[in-house]
N, CA, C and O atoms as a Maestro MAE file, in Angstrom:
{
 s_m_m2io_version
 :::
 2.0.0
}

f_m_ct {
 s_m_title
 :::
 protein
 m_atom[264] {
  # First column is atom index #
  i_m_mmod_type
  r_m_x_coord
  r_m_y_coord
  r_m_z_coord
  i_m_residue_number
  s_m_chain_name
  s_m_pdb_residue_name
  s_m_pdb_atom_name
  i_m_atomic_number
  :::
  1 25 181.352 94.088 88.623 1 A "PRO " " N  " 7
  2 3 180.106 94.814 88.396 1 A "PRO " " CA " 6
  3 2 180.186 96.271 88.857 1 A "PRO " " C  " 6
  4 15 179.568 97.149 88.255 1 A "PRO " " O  " 8
  5 25 180.944 96.527 89.919 2 A "ASN " " N  " 7
  6 3 181.056 97.904 90.401 2 A "ASN " " CA " 6
  7 2 181.812 98.780 89.410 2 A "ASN " " C  " 6
  8 15 181.484 99.954 89.243 2 A "ASN " " O  " 8
  9 25 182.807 98.222 88.761 3 A "LEU " " N  " 7
  10 3 183.539 98.989 87.754 3 A "LEU " " CA " 6
  11 2 182.616 99.347 86.596 3 A "LEU " " C  " 6
  12 15 182.655 100.474 86.102 3 A "LEU " " O  " 8
  13 25 181.798 98.415 86.161 4 A "ALA " " N  " 7
  14 3 180.855 98.695 85.076 4 A "ALA " " CA " 6
  15 2 179.882 99.799 85.467 4 A "ALA " " C  " 6
  16 15 179.571 100.677 84.663 4 A "ALA " " O  " 8
  17 25 179.408 99.749 86.698 5 A "THR " " N  " 7
  18 3 178.499 100.796 87.186 5 A "THR " " CA " 6
  19 2 179.204 102.146 87.197 5 A "THR " " C  " 6
  20 15 178.636 103.153 86.775 5 A "THR " " O  " 8
  21 25 180.420 102.165 87.672 6 A "SER " " N  " 7
  22 3 181.178 103.421 87.718 6 A "SER " " CA " 6
  23 2 181.430 103.971 86.313 6 A "SER " " C  " 6
  24 15 181.324 105.175 86.084 6 A "SER " " O  " 8
  25 25 181.760 103.088 85.386 7 A "LEU " " N  " 7
  26 3 181.992 103.532 84.009 7 A "LEU " " CA " 6
  27 2 180.716 104.082 83.380 7 A "LEU " " C  " 6
  28 15 180.747 105.077 82.656 7 A "LEU " " O  " 8
  29 25 179.602 103.428 83.664 8 A "SER " " N  " 7
  30 3 178.330 103.913 83.138 8 A "SER " " CA " 6
  31 2 177.984 105.282 83.725 8 A "SER " " C  " 6
  32 15 177.543 106.177 83.005 8 A "SER " " O  " 8
  33 25 178.185 105.437 85.025 9 A "ASN " " N  " 7
  34 3 177.948 106.737 85.669 9 A "ASN " " CA " 6
  35 2 178.892 107.799 85.098 9 A "ASN " " C  " 6
  36 15 178.488 108.935 84.852 9 A "ASN " " O  " 8
  37 25 180.136 107.418 84.895 10 A "LEU " " N  " 7
  38 3 181.100 108.348 84.306 10 A "LEU " " CA " 6
  39 2 180.655 108.765 82.911 10 A "LEU " " C  " 6
  40 15 180.729 109.940 82.554 10 A "LEU " " O  " 8
  41 25 180.193 107.798 82.127 11 A "GLY " " N  " 7
  42 3 179.696 108.120 80.786 11 A "GLY " " CA " 6
  43 2 178.559 109.123 80.816 11 A "GLY " " C  " 6
  44 15 178.509 110.041 79.997 11 A "GLY " " O  " 8
  45 25 177.643 108.948 81.762 12 A "ASN " " N  " 7
  46 3 176.523 109.887 81.890 12 A "ASN " " CA " 6
  47 2 177.010 111.285 82.260 12 A "ASN " " C  " 6
  48 15 176.542 112.280 81.709 12 A "ASN " " O  " 8
  49 25 177.942 111.349 83.186 13 A "GLN " " N  " 7
  50 3 178.472 112.654 83.602 13 A "GLN " " CA " 6
  51 2 179.244 113.333 82.471 13 A "GLN " " C  " 6
  52 15 179.105 114.536 82.252 13 A "GLN " " O  " 8
  53 25 180.049 112.561 81.761 14 A "LEU " " N  " 7
  54 3 180.798 113.122 80.636 14 A "LEU " " CA " 6
  55 2 179.854 113.648 79.558 14 A "LEU " " C  " 6
  56 15 180.085 114.715 78.990 14 A "LEU " " O  " 8
  57 25 178.804 112.906 79.285 15 A "ALA " " N  " 7
  58 3 177.837 113.340 78.275 15 A "ALA " " CA " 6
  59 2 177.177 114.652 78.680 15 A "ALA " " C  " 6
  60 15 176.949 115.524 77.842 15 A "ALA " " O  " 8
  61 25 176.875 114.786 79.958 16 A "GLN " " N  " 7
  62 3 176.231 116.013 80.433 16 A "GLN " " CA " 6
  63 2 177.135 117.232 80.299 16 A "GLN " " C  " 6
  64 15 176.654 118.361 80.206 16 A "GLN " " O  " 8
  65 25 178.442 117.000 80.290 17 A "THR " " N  " 7
  66 3 179.373 118.125 80.147 17 A "THR " " CA " 6
  67 2 179.824 118.305 78.706 17 A "THR " " C  " 6
  68 15 180.710 119.112 78.427 17 A "THR " " O  " 8
  69 25 179.213 117.549 77.783 18 A "GLY " " N  " 7
  70 3 179.522 117.708 76.364 18 A "GLY " " CA " 6
  71 2 180.721 116.904 75.885 18 A "GLY " " C  " 6
  72 15 181.151 117.060 74.743 18 A "GLY " " O  " 8
  73 25 181.254 116.065 76.723 19 A "ARG " " N  " 7
  74 3 182.422 115.258 76.342 19 A "ARG " " CA " 6
  75 2 181.933 113.913 75.801 19 A "ARG " " C  " 6
  76 15 182.119 112.864 76.419 19 A "ARG " " O  " 8
  77 25 181.304 113.981 74.631 20 A "ARG " " N  " 7
  78 3 180.585 112.837 74.076 20 A "ARG " " CA " 6
  79 2 181.489 111.684 73.680 20 A "ARG " " C  " 6
  80 15 181.126 110.525 73.882 20 A "ARG " " O  " 8
  81 25 182.641 111.968 73.128 21 A "SER " " N  " 7
  82 3 183.551 110.899 72.722 21 A "SER " " CA " 6
  83 2 184.020 110.089 73.924 21 A "SER " " C  " 6
  84 15 184.055 108.859 73.882 21 A "SER " " O  " 8
  85 25 184.372 110.780 74.978 22 A "GLU " " N  " 7
  86 3 184.798 110.100 76.205 22 A "GLU " " CA " 6
  87 2 183.633 109.346 76.854 22 A "GLU " " C  " 6
  88 15 183.820 108.271 77.423 22 A "GLU " " O  " 8
  89 25 182.444 109.914 76.763 23 A "ALA " " N  " 7
  90 3 181.258 109.260 77.311 23 A "ALA " " CA " 6
  91 2 180.988 107.956 76.571 23 A "ALA " " C  " 6
  92 15 180.651 106.944 77.185 23 A "ALA " " O  " 8
  93 25 181.135 107.988 75.260 24 A "LEU " " N  " 7
  94 3 180.929 106.795 74.450 24 A "LEU " " CA " 6
  95 2 181.935 105.705 74.823 24 A "LEU " " C  " 6
  96 15 181.568 104.538 74.958 24 A "LEU " " O  " 8
  97 25 183.179 106.082 74.987 25 A "THR " " N  " 7
  98 3 184.215 105.113 75.361 25 A "THR " " CA " 6
  99 2 183.918 104.476 76.709 25 A "THR " " C  " 6
  100 15 184.040 103.261 76.862 25 A "THR " " O  " 8
  101 25 183.533 105.279 77.681 26 A "ALA " " N  " 7
  102 3 183.221 104.755 79.013 26 A "ALA " " CA " 6
  103 2 182.053 103.781 78.950 26 A "ALA " " C  " 6
  104 15 182.084 102.728 79.586 26 A "ALA " " O  " 8
  105 25 181.035 104.127 78.192 27 A "GLU " " N  " 7
  106 3 179.861 103.259 78.116 27 A "GLU " " CA " 6
  107 2 180.178 101.975 77.368 27 A "GLU " " C  " 6
  108 15 179.655 100.917 77.717 27 A "GLU " " O  " 8
  109 25 181.014 102.045 76.355 28 A "GLN " " N  " 7
  110 3 181.424 100.831 75.646 28 A "GLN " " CA " 6
  111 2 182.162 99.880 76.585 28 A "GLN " " C  " 6
  112 15 181.961 98.667 76.534 28 A "GLN " " O  " 8
  113 25 183.002 100.427 77.428 29 A "GLU " " N  " 7
  114 3 183.723 99.598 78.395 29 A "GLU " " CA " 6
  115 2 182.753 98.955 79.392 29 A "GLU " " C  " 6
  116 15 182.913 97.790 79.753 29 A "GLU " " O  " 8
  117 25 181.769 99.705 79.824 30 A "ALA " " N  " 7
  118 3 180.777 99.153 80.753 30 A "ALA " " CA " 6
  119 2 180.021 98.000 80.103 30 A "ALA " " C  " 6
  120 15 179.774 96.980 80.747 30 A "ALA " " O  " 8
  121 25 179.654 98.152 78.846 31 A "VAL " " N  " 7
  122 3 178.937 97.091 78.131 31 A "VAL " " CA " 6
  123 2 179.808 95.845 78.015 31 A "VAL " " C  " 6
  124 15 179.327 94.731 78.223 31 A "VAL " " O  " 8
  125 25 181.072 96.024 77.689 32 A "GLU " " N  " 7
  126 3 181.975 94.872 77.573 32 A "GLU " " CA " 6
  127 2 182.053 94.097 78.886 32 A "GLU " " C  " 6
  128 15 181.981 92.868 78.890 32 A "GLU " " O  " 8
  129 25 182.198 94.806 79.984 33 A "ILE " " N  " 7
  130 3 182.272 94.154 81.295 33 A "ILE " " CA " 6
  131 2 180.966 93.429 81.602 33 A "ILE " " C  " 6
  132 15 180.974 92.283 82.051 33 A "ILE " " O  " 8
  133 25 179.871 94.089 81.363 34 A "ARG " " N  " 7
  134 3 178.579 93.481 81.701 34 A "ARG " " CA " 6
  135 2 178.251 92.302 80.795 34 A "ARG " " C  " 6
  136 15 177.574 91.368 81.226 34 A "ARG " " O  " 8
  137 25 178.714 92.326 79.556 35 A "ARG " " N  " 7
  138 3 178.512 91.164 78.683 35 A "ARG " " CA " 6
  139 2 179.250 89.945 79.242 35 A "ARG " " C  " 6
  140 15 178.712 88.838 79.265 35 A "ARG " " O  " 8
  141 25 180.482 90.162 79.691 36 A "ARG " " N  " 7
  142 3 181.255 89.049 80.274 36 A "ARG " " CA " 6
  143 2 180.556 88.514 81.522 36 A "ARG " " C  " 6
  144 15 180.457 87.302 81.710 36 A "ARG " " O  " 8
  145 25 180.078 89.410 82.363 37 A "LEU " " N  " 7
  146 3 179.386 88.985 83.578 37 A "LEU " " CA " 6
  147 2 178.102 88.215 83.246 37 A "LEU " " C  " 6
  148 15 177.796 87.204 83.879 37 A "LEU " " O  " 8
  149 25 177.365 88.697 82.260 38 A "ALA " " N  " 7
  150 3 176.098 88.063 81.885 38 A "ALA " " CA " 6
  151 2 176.307 86.684 81.277 38 A "ALA " " C  " 6
  152 15 175.423 85.832 81.370 38 A "ALA " " O  " 8
  153 25 177.442 86.450 80.665 39 A "GLN " " N  " 7
  154 3 177.711 85.113 80.123 39 A "GLN " " CA " 6
  155 2 177.762 84.079 81.237 39 A "GLN " " C  " 6
  156 15 177.263 82.964 81.084 39 A "GLN " " O  " 8
  157 25 178.362 84.449 82.345 40 A "ASP " " N  " 7
  158 3 178.507 83.509 83.459 40 A "ASP " " CA " 6
  159 2 177.260 83.410 84.327 40 A "ASP " " C  " 6
  160 15 176.992 82.359 84.908 40 A "ASP " " O  " 8
  161 25 176.502 84.486 84.421 41 A "ASN " " N  " 7
  162 3 175.327 84.496 85.289 41 A "ASN " " CA " 6
  163 2 174.263 85.424 84.698 41 A "ASN " " C  " 6
  164 15 174.081 86.545 85.174 41 A "ASN " " O  " 8
  165 25 173.560 84.956 83.660 42 A "PRO " " N  " 7
  166 3 172.583 85.812 82.979 42 A "PRO " " CA " 6
  167 2 171.506 86.391 83.896 42 A "PRO " " C  " 6
  168 15 171.153 87.564 83.775 42 A "PRO " " O  " 8
  169 25 170.995 85.592 84.792 43 A "ALA " " N  " 7
  170 3 169.904 86.069 85.651 43 A "ALA " " CA " 6
  171 2 170.331 87.252 86.505 43 A "ALA " " C  " 6
  172 15 169.534 88.152 86.771 43 A "ALA " " O  " 8
  173 25 171.564 87.251 86.925 44 A "ALA " " N  " 7
  174 3 172.044 88.321 87.799 44 A "ALA " " CA " 6
  175 2 172.456 89.570 87.028 44 A "ALA " " C  " 6
  176 15 172.306 90.683 87.533 44 A "ALA " " O  " 8
  177 25 172.973 89.402 85.809 45 A "TYR " " N  " 7
  178 3 173.616 90.539 85.151 45 A "TYR " " CA " 6
  179 2 172.946 91.046 83.872 45 A "TYR " " C  " 6
  180 15 173.280 92.135 83.404 45 A "TYR " " O  " 8
  181 25 172.016 90.292 83.299 46 A "GLU " " N  " 7
  182 3 171.372 90.782 82.084 46 A "GLU " " CA " 6
  183 2 170.580 92.071 82.281 46 A "GLU " " C  " 6
  184 15 170.585 92.911 81.382 46 A "GLU " " O  " 8
  185 25 169.892 92.272 83.419 47 A "PRO " " N  " 7
  186 3 169.192 93.550 83.584 47 A "PRO " " CA " 6
  187 2 170.138 94.758 83.520 47 A "PRO " " C  " 6
  188 15 169.809 95.773 82.905 47 A "PRO " " O  " 8
  189 25 171.294 94.648 84.148 48 A "ASN " " N  " 7
  190 3 172.254 95.754 84.093 48 A "ASN " " CA " 6
  191 2 172.859 95.889 82.705 48 A "ASN " " C  " 6
  192 15 173.131 97.001 82.253 48 A "ASN " " O  " 8
  193 25 173.074 94.760 82.022 49 A "LEU " " N  " 7
  194 3 173.562 94.814 80.649 49 A "LEU " " CA " 6
  195 2 172.563 95.550 79.768 49 A "LEU " " C  " 6
  196 15 172.952 96.358 78.925 49 A "LEU " " O  " 8
  197 25 171.295 95.277 79.958 50 A "ALA " " N  " 7
  198 3 170.264 95.967 79.177 50 A "ALA " " CA " 6
  199 2 170.319 97.474 79.400 50 A "ALA " " C  " 6
  200 15 170.179 98.247 78.452 50 A "ALA " " O  " 8
  201 25 170.518 97.886 80.622 51 A "GLY " " N  " 7
  202 3 170.635 99.318 80.927 51 A "GLY " " CA " 6
  203 2 171.848 99.936 80.262 51 A "GLY " " C  " 6
  204 15 171.780 101.043 79.728 51 A "GLY " " O  " 8
  205 25 172.950 99.220 80.297 52 A "SER " " N  " 7
  206 3 174.167 99.740 79.657 52 A "SER " " CA " 6
  207 2 174.011 99.804 78.143 52 A "SER " " C  " 6
  208 15 174.494 100.740 77.506 52 A "SER " " O  " 8
  209 25 173.339 98.814 77.568 53 A "LEU " " N  " 7
  210 3 173.107 98.843 76.123 53 A "LEU " " CA " 6
  211 2 172.211 100.022 75.736 53 A "LEU " " C  " 6
  212 15 172.404 100.645 74.692 53 A "LEU " " O  " 8
  213 25 171.241 100.313 76.582 54 A "SER " " N  " 7
  214 3 170.390 101.474 76.339 54 A "SER " " CA " 6
  215 2 171.204 102.764 76.384 54 A "SER " " C  " 6
  216 15 171.071 103.627 75.517 54 A "SER " " O  " 8
  217 25 172.049 102.881 77.408 55 A "ASN " " N  " 7
  218 3 172.911 104.063 77.504 55 A "ASN " " CA " 6
  219 2 173.862 104.151 76.317 55 A "ASN " " C  " 6
  220 15 174.117 105.238 75.800 55 A "ASN " " O  " 8
  221 25 174.384 103.008 75.888 56 A "LEU " " N  " 7
  222 3 175.279 103.000 74.736 56 A "LEU " " CA " 6
  223 2 174.545 103.485 73.492 56 A "LEU " " C  " 6
  224 15 175.102 104.241 72.696 56 A "LEU " " O  " 8
  225 25 173.318 103.060 73.326 57 A "GLY " " N  " 7
  226 3 172.515 103.532 72.191 57 A "GLY " " CA " 6
  227 2 172.340 105.042 72.203 57 A "GLY " " C  " 6
  228 15 172.396 105.689 71.157 57 A "GLY " " O  " 8
  229 25 172.133 105.592 73.369 58 A "ILE " " N  " 7
  230 3 171.995 107.048 73.504 58 A "ILE " " CA " 6
  231 2 173.304 107.729 73.127 58 A "ILE " " C  " 6
  232 15 173.307 108.710 72.383 58 A "ILE " " O  " 8
  233 25 174.411 107.211 73.637 59 A "ARG " " N  " 7
  234 3 175.725 107.805 73.346 59 A "ARG " " CA " 6
  235 2 176.049 107.708 71.854 59 A "ARG " " C  " 6
  236 15 176.610 108.642 71.281 59 A "ARG " " O  " 8
  237 25 175.699 106.584 71.223 60 A "LEU " " N  " 7
  238 3 175.927 106.440 69.786 60 A "LEU " " CA " 6
  239 2 175.081 107.445 69.000 60 A "LEU " " C  " 6
  240 15 175.556 108.041 68.033 60 A "LEU " " O  " 8
  241 25 173.840 107.627 69.417 61 A "ALA " " N  " 7
  242 3 172.965 108.595 68.742 61 A "ALA " " CA " 6
  243 2 173.521 110.010 68.885 61 A "ALA " " C  " 6
  244 15 173.488 110.790 67.933 61 A "ALA " " O  " 8
  245 25 174.026 110.339 70.062 62 A "GLU " " N  " 7
  246 3 174.613 111.655 70.275 62 A "GLU " " CA " 6
  247 2 175.837 111.871 69.391 62 A "GLU " " C  " 6
  248 15 176.156 112.996 69.007 62 A "GLU " " O  " 8
  249 25 176.518 110.760 69.075 63 A "ALA " " N  " 7
  250 3 177.707 110.846 68.223 63 A "ALA " " CA " 6
  251 2 177.340 110.775 66.741 63 A "ALA " " C  " 6
  252 15 178.218 110.750 65.878 63 A "ALA " " O  " 8
  253 25 176.043 110.742 66.453 64 A "GLY " " N  " 7
  254 3 175.601 110.690 65.062 64 A "GLY " " CA " 6
  255 2 175.666 109.301 64.450 64 A "GLY " " C  " 6
  256 15 175.625 109.149 63.229 64 A "GLY " " O  " 8
  257 25 175.767 108.295 65.296 65 A "ARG " " N  " 7
  258 3 175.871 106.912 64.829 65 A "ARG " " CA " 6
  259 2 174.586 106.156 65.155 65 A "ARG " " C  " 6
  260 15 174.584 105.233 65.970 65 A "ARG " " O  " 8
  261 25 173.516 106.554 64.520 66 A "ARG " " N  " 7
  262 3 172.219 105.931 64.770 66 A "ARG " " CA " 6
  263 2 172.192 104.572 64.156 66 A "ARG " " C  " 6
  264 15 171.184 103.871 64.250 66 A "ARG " " O  " 8
  :::
 }
 m_bond[263] {
  # First column is bond index #
  i_m_from
  i_m_to
  i_m_order
  :::
  1 1 2 1
  2 2 3 1
  3 3 4 2
  4 3 5 1
  5 5 6 1
  6 6 7 1
  7 7 8 2
  8 7 9 1
  9 9 10 1
  10 10 11 1
  11 11 12 2
  12 11 13 1
  13 13 14 1
  14 14 15 1
  15 15 16 2
  16 15 17 1
  17 17 18 1
  18 18 19 1
  19 19 20 2
  20 19 21 1
  21 21 22 1
  22 22 23 1
  23 23 24 2
  24 23 25 1
  25 25 26 1
  26 26 27 1
  27 27 28 2
  28 27 29 1
  29 29 30 1
  30 30 31 1
  31 31 32 2
  32 31 33 1
  33 33 34 1
  34 34 35 1
  35 35 36 2
  36 35 37 1
  37 37 38 1
  38 38 39 1
  39 39 40 2
  40 39 41 1
  41 41 42 1
  42 42 43 1
  43 43 44 2
  44 43 45 1
  45 45 46 1
  46 46 47 1
  47 47 48 2
  48 47 49 1
  49 49 50 1
  50 50 51 1
  51 51 52 2
  52 51 53 1
  53 53 54 1
  54 54 55 1
  55 55 56 2
  56 55 57 1
  57 57 58 1
  58 58 59 1
  59 59 60 2
  60 59 61 1
  61 61 62 1
  62 62 63 1
  63 63 64 2
  64 63 65 1
  65 65 66 1
  66 66 67 1
  67 67 68 2
  68 67 69 1
  69 69 70 1
  70 70 71 1
  71 71 72 2
  72 71 73 1
  73 73 74 1
  74 74 75 1
  75 75 76 2
  76 75 77 1
  77 77 78 1
  78 78 79 1
  79 79 80 2
  80 79 81 1
  81 81 82 1
  82 82 83 1
  83 83 84 2
  84 83 85 1
  85 85 86 1
  86 86 87 1
  87 87 88 2
  88 87 89 1
  89 89 90 1
  90 90 91 1
  91 91 92 2
  92 91 93 1
  93 93 94 1
  94 94 95 1
  95 95 96 2
  96 95 97 1
  97 97 98 1
  98 98 99 1
  99 99 100 2
  100 99 101 1
  101 101 102 1
  102 102 103 1
  103 103 104 2
  104 103 105 1
  105 105 106 1
  106 106 107 1
  107 107 108 2
  108 107 109 1
  109 109 110 1
  110 110 111 1
  111 111 112 2
  112 111 113 1
  113 113 114 1
  114 114 115 1
  115 115 116 2
  116 115 117 1
  117 117 118 1
  118 118 119 1
  119 119 120 2
  120 119 121 1
  121 121 122 1
  122 122 123 1
  123 123 124 2
  124 123 125 1
  125 125 126 1
  126 126 127 1
  127 127 128 2
  128 127 129 1
  129 129 130 1
  130 130 131 1
  131 131 132 2
  132 131 133 1
  133 133 134 1
  134 134 135 1
  135 135 136 2
  136 135 137 1
  137 137 138 1
  138 138 139 1
  139 139 140 2
  140 139 141 1
  141 141 142 1
  142 142 143 1
  143 143 144 2
  144 143 145 1
  145 145 146 1
  146 146 147 1
  147 147 148 2
  148 147 149 1
  149 149 150 1
  150 150 151 1
  151 151 152 2
  152 151 153 1
  153 153 154 1
  154 154 155 1
  155 155 156 2
  156 155 157 1
  157 157 158 1
  158 158 159 1
  159 159 160 2
  160 159 161 1
  161 161 162 1
  162 162 163 1
  163 163 164 2
  164 163 165 1
  165 165 166 1
  166 166 167 1
  167 167 168 2
  168 167 169 1
  169 169 170 1
  170 170 171 1
  171 171 172 2
  172 171 173 1
  173 173 174 1
  174 174 175 1
  175 175 176 2
  176 175 177 1
  177 177 178 1
  178 178 179 1
  179 179 180 2
  180 179 181 1
  181 181 182 1
  182 182 183 1
  183 183 184 2
  184 183 185 1
  185 185 186 1
  186 186 187 1
  187 187 188 2
  188 187 189 1
  189 189 190 1
  190 190 191 1
  191 191 192 2
  192 191 193 1
  193 193 194 1
  194 194 195 1
  195 195 196 2
  196 195 197 1
  197 197 198 1
  198 198 199 1
  199 199 200 2
  200 199 201 1
  201 201 202 1
  202 202 203 1
  203 203 204 2
  204 203 205 1
  205 205 206 1
  206 206 207 1
  207 207 208 2
  208 207 209 1
  209 209 210 1
  210 210 211 1
  211 211 212 2
  212 211 213 1
  213 213 214 1
  214 214 215 1
  215 215 216 2
  216 215 217 1
  217 217 218 1
  218 218 219 1
  219 219 220 2
  220 219 221 1
  221 221 222 1
  222 222 223 1
  223 223 224 2
  224 223 225 1
  225 225 226 1
  226 226 227 1
  227 227 228 2
  228 227 229 1
  229 229 230 1
  230 230 231 1
  231 231 232 2
  232 231 233 1
  233 233 234 1
  234 234 235 1
  235 235 236 2
  236 235 237 1
  237 237 238 1
  238 238 239 1
  239 239 240 2
  240 239 241 1
  241 241 242 1
  242 242 243 1
  243 243 244 2
  244 243 245 1
  245 245 246 1
  246 246 247 1
  247 247 248 2
  248 247 249 1
  249 249 250 1
  250 250 251 1
  251 251 252 2
  252 251 253 1
  253 253 254 1
  254 254 255 1
  255 255 256 2
  256 255 257 1
  257 257 258 1
  258 258 259 1
  259 259 260 2
  260 259 261 1
  261 261 262 1
  262 262 263 1
  263 263 264 2
  :::
 }
}
């Protein structure tokens, strides 16, 4: 879970500096990790997965992939 958090934070920082492609990649990795975690323990990890999915949606929109 800490790696997913770090990747999500990295994605946000990269996006703020205009490095959108790298931000998208970082957020996609965070979503993948959180999906795996949520499969085993939905109650503990679905809220964070939802946050990562929201961030991923933002990164996709920034990349013109609405």
